C-alpha positions in Angstrom: -64.9 72.9 -43.4 -62.4 70.1 -42.9 -64.9 67.7 -41.5 -68.7 67.8 -41.6 -71.1 65.7 -39.6 -74.9 65.7 -40.1 -77.4 64.6 -37.6 -81.0 63.5 -37.5 -83.4 63.0 -34.6 -84.7 59.5 -34.4 -87.2 60.0 -31.7 -86.9 59.9 -27.9 -83.4 61.0 -27.2 -81.8 59.1 -30.1 -79.9 60.8 -32.9 -78.0 59.4 -35.9 -74.9 61.1 -37.1 -73.7 60.8 -40.7 -69.9 60.9 -40.8 -68.1 60.3 -44.2 -70.8 57.9 -45.3 -71.0 56.1 -41.9 -73.9 56.2 -39.6 -73.5 56.3 -35.8 -76.5 56.1 -33.5 -76.3 58.0 -30.2 -78.7 57.8 -27.3 -79.0 58.2 -23.5 -79.8 55.5 -21.0 -83.2 54.7 -19.6 -82.5 57.0 -16.7 -82.0 59.9 -19.2 -85.3 59.4 -21.1 -83.5 57.4 -23.8 -83.7 53.7 -24.8 -79.9 52.9 -24.5 -79.9 52.2 -28.2 -76.4 53.7 -28.8 -73.4 55.2 -27.1 -73.4 58.5 -25.3 -71.8 61.5 -27.1 -69.2 62.0 -24.4 -68.1 58.4 -24.6 -67.7 58.9 -28.4 -65.2 61.6 -27.5 -63.1 59.0 -25.7 -63.5 56.6 -28.7 -62.2 59.4 -30.9 -59.2 59.8 -28.6 -58.7 56.1 -28.6 -58.7 55.8 -32.3 -56.5 58.8 -32.9 -53.7 57.8 -30.6 -54.0 54.0 -31.5 -53.6 54.8 -35.2 -50.6 57.0 -34.5 -48.9 54.4 -32.4 -49.4 51.6 -35.0 -48.3 53.9 -37.8 -45.1 54.9 -35.9 -44.3 51.3 -34.9 -44.8 50.2 -38.6 -42.3 52.8 -39.7 -39.9 51.4 -37.1 -40.6 48.0 -38.5 -41.5 46.7 -35.0 -45.2 45.9 -35.1 -46.9 44.2 -32.2 -48.6 40.9 -32.4 -51.4 42.1 -30.1 -52.3 45.7 -29.3 -55.3 46.9 -27.3 -56.0 50.3 -25.9 -58.4 51.3 -23.1 -59.5 54.7 -22.0 -61.7 56.1 -19.3 -62.6 59.5 -18.0 -64.0 61.3 -14.9 -66.6 64.0 -15.5 -66.9 67.2 -13.4 -69.9 67.3 -11.0 -71.3 70.5 -12.3 -72.8 71.5 -15.6 -71.5 71.6 -18.2 -70.1 68.2 -17.3 -66.7 67.9 -19.0 -63.9 65.4 -18.6 -61.5 66.6 -15.9 -59.3 63.5 -16.1 -58.7 60.9 -18.8 -56.5 57.9 -18.6 -55.3 55.8 -21.5 -53.8 52.3 -21.2 -51.7 51.0 -24.1 -51.6 47.2 -23.8 -49.2 45.0 -25.8 -49.2 41.2 -25.8 -47.7 38.3 -27.7 -44.6 39.3 -29.7 -44.1 42.8 -28.5 -42.1 45.7 -30.0 -39.0 46.9 -28.1 -40.1 48.9 -25.0 -38.1 52.0 -26.2 -40.0 51.8 -29.5 -43.4 51.6 -27.7 -42.5 54.5 -25.4 -41.3 56.6 -28.3 -44.5 55.9 -30.4 -46.8 56.7 -27.4 -44.9 59.9 -26.5 -44.9 61.1 -30.1 -48.6 60.4 -30.4 -49.6 62.2 -27.2 -47.2 65.1 -27.4 -47.1 65.8 -31.2 -49.5 64.0 -33.5 -52.8 63.2 -31.9 -55.1 66.2 -32.4 -57.9 64.7 -30.3 -55.6 64.5 -27.2 -54.4 68.1 -27.9 -58.0 69.3 -27.9 -59.2 67.3 -24.9 -56.0 68.1 -23.1 -57.1 71.8 -22.9 -59.8 70.8 -20.4 -58.7 67.5 -19.0 -55.6 66.1 -17.4 -54.6 63.1 -19.7 -52.4 60.4 -18.3 -51.3 57.2 -19.9 -49.5 54.0 -19.1 -48.0 51.2 -21.1 -48.8 47.6 -20.1 -46.9 44.6 -21.3 -48.8 41.3 -21.0 
């Protein structure tokens, strides 16, 4: 296996996952019999997408020697109404502030990430329409 994650029930609806020596606590909200003690598993999928593409973009911009002063990324998704509830649409916002890289460098980095390098977007893109935008502040 390329990656292994181990989980343990912590009571109620909470579970911990051990990932490469790091512990992540997951739970549901009070309306789902949980205690809201951690993020929901589907939101962690979006966090994985965020991390994957953000790391790609920074790596590519570093290779271009055109790093941003400020870089934030936001993502959100819409779930289907019926079970199993999966993301049908996901949007990503790449937000650059301060001293910004050249726009053509940003566009190239984002496109390379989303179309070639980010395996998480490739996986999620099989079930969800993924759109993105670049915001310069």
